[in-house]
N, C-alpha and C positions, 0 to 999 in steps of 0.2 A: 504495499501499500504507498503512495509518493505521499510523501509530508507536505504538509502546510507550508508556503512560504513564509518563511522570518520575516516579522516585523522588523526594518532596520531603521535606526534612526541616526541622520546623518543632519549636518548642518554643511552648507554649499557657502562657501566665503568664498569671493572676488575667483570663483569658477572650479575651486577646488574641494575637497571632501574634509571635512573635518572631524574626528572621532573622539569623545570623550576616553583620555588615558584612565587606567585603571587607579596609579596612583593617585591622581587628581581627584578622581571619582572617592576613592577611598578615605582620601583627606577631609575631601569635604563634606562625606557622611559620618565618619567617626572622628576627626578631628585628629586623627594621626591613621599612620599605616601600621597594621599590626605589628609586623615584622621589625620595622625600623625604628618604631616609636614617633615622638612630638614631630612634625612637618618642618622642614628646614625651608618650601618653596614658599611660605607664607609665614611671615614674621610680622606683618603686620595688617592694619583692620581695612585698609585702604586694597592690599592684595588680596583679603579673602572676600573683599566686596565684589573685587574683577571677576576672580572666579566663580564665583555664586552666582552673579549679575547675567552670567557667559552661559551657565548649566544648570543654574535654577530649574529651569523646563523641562527636563530630563529626571534630575535626582529627586525633588520634590514629590512628584506622585509615585516613583516607583519605591521610595522610603513610607508614604502611606499605604500603601498597597501590601508592600512584605513584609514592612516592620513597624506595624501599628504601634502607636501610644507611644513612638520615640519620633523624633525630628530631626534632620539632619544637623551635624553639630555647626558646619556653616552658620545657620542661624543665630546659634548662640554668638559665636565669633564676631557678628556684625553689629550684635544687638537687638536685631530682630525676637529675640524670647532672653528675657531677663536670665543670669547664669544662674545654675543650683547652685546652694552653698554647702559648705561643711556643716555636718551636724554633728560632729566631733574630731577631735583631732586624728590625725591620719597616723599608723603607727611605725614606729622608725624603720621594720624590716619589713620586707617586699618592697618591687617595683610599682611604685602609682608616679603617673606621668602627669605632669601639669604644664600647661601652656599659659604664660602673662602676653596680653595683650594692651599695649597704653592705648587708652580713649581719649583724646587731651591731655588733661594734666595726669589723670586717674589710669591707674591699674587694674585689671579686672584678670585674676588667676582662674583658668577652669581647671578640674580636677579630669579625665579625660579617662580614667578606669577606674576612679575610685567606685565602690559600691556601698550599696546598704550595709549597714545600717551609717558608714561614714557621710554620707551623700543621699540625698532623696531620689527615690527612684523617679525615674525619668516622666514615667506614664502619669505619676500622682502630681507632679511638679508642671508638667502641661493642660492635668486635668483644673487642676487650681488657679492657675492662670485663666484658663479658659480657650487655651488655643482649642484642645480636644474635645470632644463630646462624647456624652455617655456607651452610645454604640461602640466608638472606637475605642473606649476603654476597656468596653467588655474584651473585643475581638484581640487589644491587648494582653490580657489577663491570660487567653485561652493561647495565642503565642506564646508568652510567656514560658508556660506547661510545656510546649513542644520545645524549647530550646533545652527545660531544663531535662525534659525524658531524652533527646535526642542528641543533645550538642548543636553544635556549630553546623552540622545538618541540614536542621529544623531553618535557619535565616535561609529563605529562597531568595533574597536579593540579586537581581542577575547585573553583574557589571557591564556595562554597558560597552566593552573592549570587548566582550565575549559574545554578543551578539552578533558579531560580525566573521565573515570569513575571508 
């Protein structure tokens, strides 16, 4: 049985096809590339904003569909969503990644891989801020259970570069 043609998202800029690089997509989505840690490519808020403005229409819908109850880290980095604050100090052991961005004269520290109880759950944070509704919160709880049961295999977010041949 033949496969249905893949839906390929391309950007045509000055007659050339542009594909979202997987490292940039991972960084916009998670705030870091899991293997290498915090990004070196986006050190300032304007850098984050340029990349987010360029790729938002691709990353955000996929995030809402495949990772309910979360939003791409880029939305936190540029200030569209208030950052999650620490609830208790991080332990001195372990590897916790932080990214500090300067906005005007203030610095905002983002805790990239801190989990509960050190930091508020992202779904609860977004619900409290009114970014997500009860239906998405319900889908998020179901997705979180799948992640707990099956690990990373349950994260079905498709990287854009993997959709191309």
